[in-house]
C-alpha positions in Angstrom: -22.1 15.6 13.6 -23.1 12.3 15.2 -21.8 11.2 18.5 -20.6 7.7 19.2 -21.3 5.7 22.3 -17.7 6.3 23.3 -18.3 10.1 23.5 -21.3 9.5 25.8 -19.2 7.3 28.0 -16.3 9.7 28.1 -18.7 12.5 29.0 -20.1 10.5 32.0 -16.6 9.6 33.2 -15.5 13.3 32.9 -18.6 14.4 34.9 -17.5 11.9 37.7 -14.0 13.3 37.6 -15.3 16.9 38.0 -17.8 16.0 40.8 -15.2 13.9 42.8 -12.8 16.9 42.6 -15.5 19.3 43.6 -15.3 21.5 40.5 -18.2 23.6 39.4 -17.9 22.6 35.7 -16.2 19.9 33.6 -12.8 21.2 32.6 -10.6 19.9 29.7 -8.4 18.1 32.2 -11.4 16.1 33.4 -12.2 15.2 29.8 -8.6 14.1 29.3 -8.7 12.0 32.5 -11.9 10.4 31.2 -10.4 9.6 27.9 -7.5 7.9 29.7 -9.9 6.0 31.9 -11.9 5.0 28.8 -8.7 3.5 27.3 -8.3 1.2 30.3 -11.8 -0.3 30.2 -11.7 -4.1 29.7 -13.9 -5.8 27.2 -16.0 -7.5 29.9 -16.9 -4.1 31.4 -18.0 -2.8 27.9 -20.3 -5.9 27.6 -21.9 -5.1 30.9 -23.1 -1.7 29.8 -26.2 -3.2 28.4 -25.6 -2.0 24.9 -26.3 -4.1 21.9 -23.7 -6.3 20.2 -23.1 -3.7 17.5 -22.6 -0.9 20.0 -20.2 -3.0 22.1 -18.2 -3.7 18.9 -18.0 0.0 18.1 -17.0 0.8 21.7 -14.3 -1.9 21.6 -12.9 -0.5 18.4 -12.8 3.1 19.9 -11.1 1.8 23.1 -8.4 0.1 20.9 -7.9 3.2 18.8 -7.3 5.3 21.9 -5.0 2.7 23.4 -3.0 2.5 20.2 -2.6 6.3 20.0 -1.4 6.5 23.6 1.0 3.6 23.0 2.5 5.4 20.0 3.4 8.3 22.3 4.5 6.0 25.2 1.8 7.5 27.5 1.0 5.5 30.6 -2.7 6.2 31.0 -2.8 5.4 34.8 0.2 7.6 35.6 -1.0 10.4 33.4 -4.5 10.3 35.0 -3.1 10.4 38.5 -0.8 13.2 37.5 -3.7 15.2 36.2 -5.6 14.8 39.4 -2.6 16.0 41.4 -2.1 19.0 39.1 -5.8 20.0 39.4 -6.2 19.5 43.1 -9.5 20.1 44.8 -12.0 22.6 43.8 -14.4 24.6 46.0 -17.7 23.6 44.6 -19.2 20.5 46.2 -21.7 18.9 43.9 -25.3 20.2 44.7 -27.0 17.6 42.6 -28.6 17.9 39.2 -26.5 18.2 36.0 -22.9 19.3 35.8 -22.1 21.2 32.6 -18.9 21.6 30.5 -16.9 24.8 30.9 -16.3 27.0 27.9 -12.8 25.6 27.5 -14.3 22.1 27.3 -16.9 23.2 24.8 -14.0 24.5 22.6 -12.2 21.2 23.0 -15.2 19.3 21.7 -15.5 21.8 18.8 -11.8 21.3 17.9 -12.3 17.5 18.0 -15.3 17.8 15.8 -13.2 19.8 13.3 -10.5 17.1 13.3 -13.2 14.5 12.6 -14.7 16.5 9.8 -11.2 17.1 8.3 -10.6 13.3 8.4 -13.9 12.8 6.5 -15.7 11.3 9.5 -19.3 11.9 10.1 -19.1 10.8 13.7 -17.1 12.1 16.7 -15.2 9.5 18.7 -13.0 9.4 21.8 -9.9 9.2 19.5 -10.8 12.5 18.0 -11.0 14.0 21.5 -7.6 12.6 22.3 -6.2 14.0 19.1 -7.6 17.5 19.8 -6.1 17.3 23.4 -2.6 16.4 22.1 -2.7 19.0 19.4 -3.2 21.8 22.0 -2.8 20.5 25.6 -3.4 22.9 28.5 -0.4 23.8 30.7 -1.4 21.2 33.3 -1.7 18.5 30.7 1.6 19.5 29.2 3.3 19.2 32.6 2.0 15.7 33.0 2.8 14.6 29.5 6.2 16.2 29.0 7.7 15.1 25.7 4.9 12.6 25.1 2.8 15.3 23.4 4.9 14.8 20.3 4.1 11.7 18.3 6.9 9.2 18.3 6.6 8.2 14.7 8.1 5.0 13.6 11.0 5.1 11.2 9.9 5.1 7.5 9.8 1.6 6.1 12.7 0.7 3.8 11.4 0.8 0.2 14.5 0.2 -2.0 12.5 -0.7 -5.2 10.1 2.3 -4.9 13.0 4.6 -4.1 14.9 3.4 -7.2 12.1 3.8 -9.8 9.6 6.2 -8.2 9.6 9.9 -7.2 8.8 10.8 -3.6 6.6 13.8 -4.2 6.2 14.5 -0.5 10.0 14.5 -0.1 10.4 16.8 -3.0 7.8 19.2 -1.6 9.6 19.2 1.8 12.9 20.1 0.0 11.2 22.9 -1.9 11.8 21.4 -5.3 8.2 20.6 -5.9 6.1 23.7 -6.2 2.3 23.2 -6.0 -0.1 25.5 -7.7 -2.2 27.8 -5.6 -5.5 26.7 -7.2 -7.3 23.4 -7.0 -7.7 23.8 -3.3 -11.2 22.3 -3.3 -10.1 19.2 -5.0 -7.0 19.0 -2.7 -9.2 19.1 0.4 -11.6 16.5 -0.9 -8.8 14.1 -1.9 -7.1 14.5 1.5 -10.4 13.7 3.3 -10.8 10.6 1.2 -7.2 9.4 1.8 -7.4 10.0 5.5 -10.3 7.5 6.0 -9.5 4.5 8.2 -10.6 2.1 5.4 -7.5 3.1 3.4 -9.4 3.1 0.1 -7.6 3.9 -3.1 -8.9 6.7 -5.3 -9.8 6.9 -9.0 -9.5 10.5 -10.3 -11.8 10.7 -13.4 -10.3 13.2 -15.8 -9.6 13.6 -19.5 -6.0 14.5 -19.1 -3.0 14.4 -16.7 -2.5 18.1 -16.3 -5.2 18.9 -13.8 -4.6 15.6 -11.9 -0.9 16.4 -11.5 -1.8 19.8 -10.1 -4.0 18.2 -7.4 -1.5 15.5 -6.6 1.2 18.2 -6.2 -1.1 20.2 -3.9 -1.7 17.2 -1.5 2.1 16.4 -1.5 2.7 20.0 -0.5 0.0 19.8 2.2 1.5 16.6 3.7 5.0 18.1 3.6 3.8 21.2 5.5 1.8 18.9 7.9 -1.4 20.8 7.0 -3.3 17.5 7.0 -5.4 15.3 9.3 -3.4 13.3 11.9 -3.8 10.1 9.9 -2.0 11.6 6.9 1.0 12.9 8.9 4.3 11.6 7.4 2.6 9.8 4.5 4.6 9.6 1.2 3.2 10.1 -2.2 5.3 7.9 -4.6 5.0 8.8 -8.3 5.2 5.8 -10.5 3.6 7.4 -13.6 6.9 7.2 -15.5 6.4 3.5 -15.7 3.6 3.8 -18.2 4.6 0.6 -20.0 2.5 -2.5 -20.2 2.1 -3.9 -16.6 0.0 -6.8 -17.8 2.2 -8.4 -20.5 3.4 -11.3 -18.3 7.0 -10.1 -18.8 9.5 -8.0 -16.9 7.3 -5.0 -16.7 4.5 -6.9 -14.9 7.0 -8.6 -12.6 8.4 -5.3 -11.7 4.9 -3.8 -11.0 4.0 -6.8 -8.8 7.2 -6.3 -6.7 6.5 -2.5 -6.4 3.0 -3.1 -5.1 4.2 -5.8 -2.7 6.7 -3.4 -1.3 4.1 -0.7 -1.0 1.9 -3.1 0.9 4.6 -3.4 3.6 5.0 0.4 3.9 1.6 1.7 5.2 2.9 5.3 4.9 3.1 5.0 1.1 0.4 6.1 -1.3 1.2 5.2 -4.9 0.4 7.5 -7.8 0.2 5.1 -10.7 0.0 5.4 -14.5 -3.4 6.5 -15.9 -5.8 4.1 -17.5 -7.0 5.3 -20.8 -9.5 3.9 -23.3 -8.1 1.0 -25.3 -4.9 1.9 -27.1 -2.7 -0.7 -28.8 -2.3 -4.0 -27.0 -2.9 -2.7 -23.4 -6.6 -3.2 -22.6 -8.2 -1.1 -19.8 -9.9 -4.1 -18.2 -6.6 -5.9 -17.9 -5.0 -2.9 -16.1 -8.0 -2.6 -13.9 -7.9 -6.3 -13.0 -4.2 -6.0 -12.2 -4.9 -3.1 -9.8 -7.9 -4.9 -8.2 -5.7 -7.9 -7.3 -3.0 -5.6 -5.8 -5.4 -3.4 -3.8 -7.8 -5.9 -2.3 -8.0 -6.0 1.5 -6.3 -2.6 1.7 -2.9 -4.2 1.1 -1.7 -1.1 -0.8 -3.2 2.3 -1.4 -3.0 4.2 -4.7 -4.3 7.1 -6.7 -5.0 6.5 -10.4 -6.4 8.7 -13.1 -9.0 7.0 -15.3 -10.5 8.3 -18.5 -14.2 9.0 -18.3 -15.0 6.2 -20.8 -13.0 3.7 -18.7 -14.9 4.8 -15.5 -18.3 4.5 -17.2 -17.7 1.1 -18.8 -15.6 -0.8 -16.2 -15.6 1.0 -12.9 -18.9 2.6 -12.2 -21.1 -0.5 -11.9 -18.4 -2.8 -10.5 -19.3 -3.7 -6.9 -15.7 -4.7 -6.0 -14.4 -1.3 -6.9 -17.1 0.3 -4.8 -15.6 -1.5 -1.8 -11.9 -0.8 -2.4 -11.9 2.6 -4.1 -13.5 6.0 -4.0 -14.1 8.1 -7.1 -13.5 11.8 -7.6 -14.0 13.8 -10.8 -11.4 16.4 -11.7 -12.3 18.9 -14.4 -9.8 20.5 -16.7 -11.1 23.9 -15.7 -10.7 25.0 -12.1 -13.7 24.8 -9.7 -14.2 26.1 -6.2 -16.7 23.4 -5.4 -15.9 20.0 -4.1 -15.6 17.8 -7.2 -17.8 14.9 -6.2 -20.4 14.1 -8.8 -23.5 12.3 -7.7 
């Protein structure tokens, strides 16, 4: 896994913490203190590091991501950092010079952060992943400093009266035990969760001949979210099933007006992922290209996020070579027969 500049910087700050406190090795608490210090770095200091403009841009984004995560938990970085230093106290190993190494516990912390990054579909490790790993399993000293802040203070779900009236909240049904997910399709489930957890909030086309296999996969991810067996970015997301509204959404009449309102409401509720009616090859008056254009308009700029099954013919003719779809949607193939391999087709 690749390391971002933010990891290198956190590593340097953690080494300074350990050396100043006269510890033989860099402990997880030193890493946490470094992440907290990293979140406090002003933009001007980042620019003084001598890195290129692109590196500074990445560092700034990482600082903001850590600040936002701390803010969601009402963690005061300065107070927490001072509290950690008080909890750790002084060690008995004055720095002899040379290189100071991470302790085994710190190595395991970095491994846990790398796993979180991989589960989220990221190829790079950032300071935010380190913070997530720390908050998932804080040491006793960290827990004493943080108290109840370890638990994410999630915002209340956005009110979605239109979606609640016409859609089915599959995640809610799974939490109630009324939606039972099949035990198979775990490979597809994992791949879809990784795609949905990406920061870009891309929508997903599931290329499949029929609805049966797709519904099994959707049920599995709803179950995983309900059980909180998902990356942090997918915690408390809601899968809203709109597939019962399989009427013509592009007729310029009431059906289209309703669909526009539903997507607009979903755009205000970032926790919502829409599961929308499938797009088949041309049948009757509803043309695939019209449905696709409707979705393209609704999904641009990541305003809303959805999952949609498309027939293989539709994918080949209207999606595969469209540069706009490559920017706003990922594609995953779901076969009618079960497979234990990740279902991306290159």
